[in-house]
C-alpha positions in Angstrom: -17.8 16.6 -24.1 -17.4 13.7 -21.8 -19.6 15.1 -19.2 -22.7 15.4 -21.9 -21.5 11.3 -22.7 -22.9 9.4 -19.7 -21.8 5.9 -21.1 -18.1 7.5 -21.6 -18.2 9.1 -18.1 -19.1 5.9 -16.8 -16.3 3.9 -18.9 -14.2 6.5 -17.5 -15.0 6.4 -13.6 -14.8 2.5 -14.0 -11.8 2.0 -15.7 -9.9 5.3 -16.4 -7.4 4.4 -14.2 -6.6 1.0 -16.1 -6.2 2.8 -19.4 -3.9 5.2 -17.7 -1.7 1.9 -17.0 -2.2 1.2 -20.3 -0.7 4.4 -22.0 1.8 4.6 -19.6 3.1 1.0 -20.5 2.9 2.1 -24.0 5.0 5.4 -24.1 7.5 3.0 -21.7 8.0 0.3 -24.5 8.2 2.8 -27.1 10.9 4.5 -25.3 12.8 1.7 -24.4 11.8 -1.3 -26.5 14.4 -3.6 -26.0 14.3 -3.5 -22.4 11.1 -2.6 -20.8 8.7 -5.6 -21.7 11.7 -8.0 -20.9 10.7 -10.4 -18.6 13.8 -9.3 -16.0 12.4 -6.1 -15.9 8.6 -6.6 -15.3 9.6 -9.2 -12.8 12.1 -6.7 -11.0 9.3 -4.1 -11.2 6.8 -6.8 -9.6 9.2 -7.5 -6.7 10.3 -4.0 -6.3 6.3 -2.8 -5.9 5.1 -5.5 -3.6 5.7 -4.0 -0.6 4.6 -0.6 -0.9 1.3 -2.0 -2.4 1.0 -3.9 1.2 1.3 -0.5 2.7 -1.3 1.2 0.1 -3.6 -1.3 0.7 -4.1 -0.8 4.4 -3.9 2.7 3.5 -7.0 2.2 1.7 -9.1 1.3 4.2 -8.1 4.0 6.3 -8.7 6.9 3.8 -12.1 5.2 3.0 -13.0 6.4 6.3 -11.6 9.7 5.4 -8.8 9.4 7.9 -5.0 9.2 7.3 -2.2 7.0 8.9 1.0 8.6 8.7 3.3 5.9 10.8 2.6 3.1 8.5 6.0 4.0 7.5 7.6 3.7 10.8 5.4 0.8 11.8 6.9 -1.1 9.2 10.5 -0.5 10.3 9.9 -1.3 13.9 8.1 -4.5 12.1 11.3 -5.3 9.9 13.6 -4.6 12.9 11.6 -6.8 15.4 11.3 -9.5 13.1 15.5 -9.8 12.3 16.2 -9.6 15.7 13.7 -12.7 16.5 15.7 -14.2 13.6 19.2 -13.9 14.6 18.1 -14.9 18.1 17.3 -18.4 17.4 13.2 -17.9 17.2 12.0 -20.9 15.1 11.1 -19.3 11.1 7.2 -20.1 11.4 7.3 -17.6 14.6 9.5 -15.1 13.1 7.0 -14.7 10.2 3.9 -14.0 12.4 6.3 -11.1 14.3 6.3 -8.5 11.7 2.3 -8.9 11.4 1.5 -8.9 14.8 3.7 -5.8 15.8 1.8 -4.0 13.1 -1.2 -5.2 14.2 -0.5 -4.2 17.8 0.8 -0.1 16.6 -2.4 -0.1 14.5 -4.6 -0.9 17.6 -2.8 1.9 19.8 -3.7 4.1 16.7 -7.1 3.3 16.8 -7.4 3.2 20.3 -5.7 6.6 21.0 -7.8 8.3 18.4 -11.2 7.1 19.3 -10.5 6.8 23.6 -8.8 10.5 23.5 -11.3 12.1 21.2 -8.7 13.7 18.5 -10.2 15.7 16.4 -8.1 13.9 13.5 -6.1 10.6 13.1 -3.3 12.8 11.7 -2.3 14.1 15.1 -2.3 10.3 16.6 -0.5 8.8 13.5 1.6 11.9 13.6 3.0 10.3 17.1 2.9 7.4 16.4 5.4 7.9 13.9 7.9 9.0 16.0 7.4 7.0 18.5 7.8 3.8 16.1 10.9 5.2 14.8 12.2 6.1 18.1 11.7 2.9 19.1 13.2 1.1 16.0 16.2 3.4 16.5 16.6 1.6 19.9 16.0 -1.8 19.3 18.9 -1.7 16.8 20.9 1.1 14.9 22.7 -1.2 12.3 21.4 -3.4 9.8 20.3 -7.1 10.6 21.4 -9.4 7.5 21.4 -13.2 7.0 17.9 -14.3 7.4 16.6 -17.8 7.4 15.8 -19.3 4.2 12.2 -19.0 5.1 11.7 -15.5 6.1 13.4 -14.4 2.8 10.9 -16.6 1.2 8.0 -14.1 0.7 10.2 -11.5 -0.5 12.2 -13.4 -3.0 11.5 -16.7 -4.3 10.6 -16.4 -8.0 8.6 -19.4 -9.5 10.4 -19.7 -13.0 7.9 -23.4 -13.9 4.7 -24.8 -13.0 3.7 -28.3 -12.5 7.2 -29.2 -14.1 6.8 -26.9 -17.0 9.5 -24.3 -17.8 7.9 -21.2 -18.1 10.7 -18.8 -17.6 14.6 -18.4 -17.5 16.1 -17.7 -14.2 16.0 -14.8 -12.3 13.1 -13.8 -14.3 9.8 -15.6 -13.5 6.2 -14.7 -11.4 7.6 -13.6 -8.1 6.0 -15.2 -4.8 5.2 -11.6 -3.6 3.0 -10.8 -6.5 0.9 -13.8 -5.7 0.8 -12.8 -1.7 -0.5 -9.2 -2.9 -3.1 -10.7 -5.2 -4.3 -13.1 -2.4 -4.1 -9.9 0.2 -6.1 -7.6 -2.5 -8.9 -10.1 -3.2 -9.1 -10.6 0.2 -9.5 -7.3 0.9 -12.1 -6.7 -1.9 -14.2 -9.2 -0.2 -14.1 -7.8 3.2 -14.9 -4.4 2.1 -17.5 -5.1 -0.5 -19.1 -8.4 0.8 -19.1 -7.6 4.9 -21.3 -6.0 7.1 -18.0 -4.4 8.3 -16.7 -3.6 5.0 -20.2 -1.7 3.9 -20.0 0.3 7.7 -16.2 1.4 7.0 -17.7 2.8 3.7 -20.2 4.4 5.4 -18.3 6.2 8.2 -16.4 7.6 4.9 -19.3 8.7 3.5 -21.2 10.3 6.5 -20.2 9.3 10.0 -23.0 11.3 12.1 -25.4 9.2 9.6 -23.7 6.0 10.5 -23.9 6.4 14.0 -27.4 7.5 13.9 -28.0 3.9 11.7 -26.7 2.1 15.1 -23.5 1.6 13.8 -20.6 1.8 16.5 -18.4 4.0 14.7 -15.5 3.9 17.2 -15.0 0.1 17.1 -14.8 -0.5 13.1 -12.8 2.8 13.5 -10.2 0.8 16.1 -10.4 -2.1 13.5 -9.7 -0.1 10.3 -6.3 1.3 11.9 -5.6 -2.3 13.4 -5.9 -3.8 9.6 -3.7 -0.7 7.9 -1.3 -2.0 11.0 -1.2 -5.4 9.9 -0.9 -4.6 6.0 2.4 -2.6 7.1 3.4 -5.7 9.0 3.1 -7.8 5.8 5.2 -5.5 3.9 7.6 -5.2 6.5 7.8 -9.2 6.0 8.4 -9.0 2.1 11.1 -6.1 2.4 12.8 -8.5 4.7 12.9 -11.2 2.4 13.8 -9.0 -0.5 16.8 -7.4 1.0 17.6 -10.5 3.4 17.9 -8.0 6.3 16.0 -5.8 8.4 17.5 -1.9 8.8 16.3 1.2 11.1 15.8 3.4 8.2 13.2 1.1 6.4 10.3 2.9 5.4 11.1 6.5 5.7 8.8 8.3 3.4 6.8 5.5 2.4 4.0 6.6 4.3 3.8 9.5 1.4 4.0 7.0 -1.3 1.1 4.5 0.2 -1.3 8.2 0.1 0.2 8.9 -3.0 -0.6 5.7 -4.8 -4.5 5.5 -3.1 -4.7 9.0 -4.2 -3.9 8.2 -7.9 -5.7 5.3 -7.7 -9.0 7.3 -7.6 -9.6 7.2 -3.9 -11.1 10.4 -2.2 -9.6 12.3 0.4 -13.3 13.1 1.5 -13.7 9.1 2.0 -16.7 6.9 1.4 -14.7 6.3 -2.3 -12.3 3.9 -3.9 -11.6 0.7 -5.4 -8.8 -2.1 -4.5 -8.3 -2.5 -8.4 -7.4 1.4 -8.4 -5.1 1.1 -5.1 -2.8 -1.4 -7.3 -3.3 0.4 -10.3 -2.0 4.0 -8.5 0.8 1.6 -7.3 1.8 0.1 -10.4 1.3 4.2 -11.8 3.9 4.7 -9.8 6.2 1.8 -10.1 6.5 2.5 -14.2 7.1 6.1 -13.8 10.3 5.1 -11.7 10.9 2.2 -13.6 10.5 4.5 -17.3 12.7 7.4 -15.9 15.3 5.0 -14.4 15.6 3.0 -17.6 16.1 6.4 -19.6 18.8 7.6 -16.9 16.6 11.0 -16.1 17.4 12.3 -12.4 15.5 10.3 -10.0 14.6 13.9 -8.0 12.0 14.3 -11.6 10.4 11.2 -10.0 9.6 13.1 -6.9 8.2 16.0 -8.8 6.3 14.5 -11.2 4.5 12.3 -8.3 4.3 15.4 -6.5 2.1 16.8 -9.7 0.5 13.7 -10.1 -1.3 13.9 -6.7 -2.0 17.5 -7.0 -3.9 17.3 -10.1 -5.5 13.6 -8.7 -6.6 15.3 -5.7 -8.0 18.6 -7.7 -10.2 16.0 -10.1 -11.8 14.2 -6.6 -12.8 17.7 -6.0 -13.9 19.1 -9.2 -15.9 15.2 -9.0 -17.1 16.2 -5.5 -18.0 19.5 -6.4 -20.5 18.0 -9.3 -21.9 15.6 -7.5 -23.3 18.1 -5.2 -24.6 19.9 -8.0 -26.7 17.3 -8.8 
């Protein structure tokens, strides 16, 4: 039994999610050997899942505190419309690049301040309200897509490196997307923040036991405001990547993406009860969902099965978390 083998239990605890990714890749290669591992397909998987990865990284910080942010999809939509409007108005591209993250951070601050100052019973309420407010503001600003962005604005979402230091490594359009490099940099920065700074330790402490965190002198409300601001910032970065990839800002951007972000975090091993999870696990969760969608598309299976399978995976992941929590309580 796994429970009687501490070494195996520790291995699965640390690397089980990676094993799942490798198994999925092996299955997809077996079913589509000529297509799945092609450079073009792998590059497409990365580009398609770069902005969901950003959303999931921000959601992860919130879920560590046993919270939730239902507004990230709408915040992405508001951010992408704002930067597209600014771009078409002739605003210099360096400022346009900042607009998405700034709008996202502002929305996150509204969530954090509203939740803490109003003493709401759960962030579900505040972020549900912000979801509707941000979506309404997006439609008021523009009800039609805005396309034709400046090349510098499209860079993050579209640029693909086919050579390095003058050496040709890939045949266009395949290559290493810049969006992958940006996700990796953000993931490493978030890992350092959560694991090597006092604020990061406080975030985990709040998720583990908020009352104990308060007693130990942590300003829980202040930390929570930062947490939701960080989540909004990542939603703004996601908007920048999506705008670059689609060369447009459109009012329906981000619809339903909050559920994908939550799913990726939970599938990646984070706990709905807070205080648990890893950045690597979150990225693996995003990749699992991306591989699932890609595999079903390659095998011409209805996209509706994607929703069914992802829903089942979420239920199983949460159930495993419940079992893990019960086992830890008995010890």
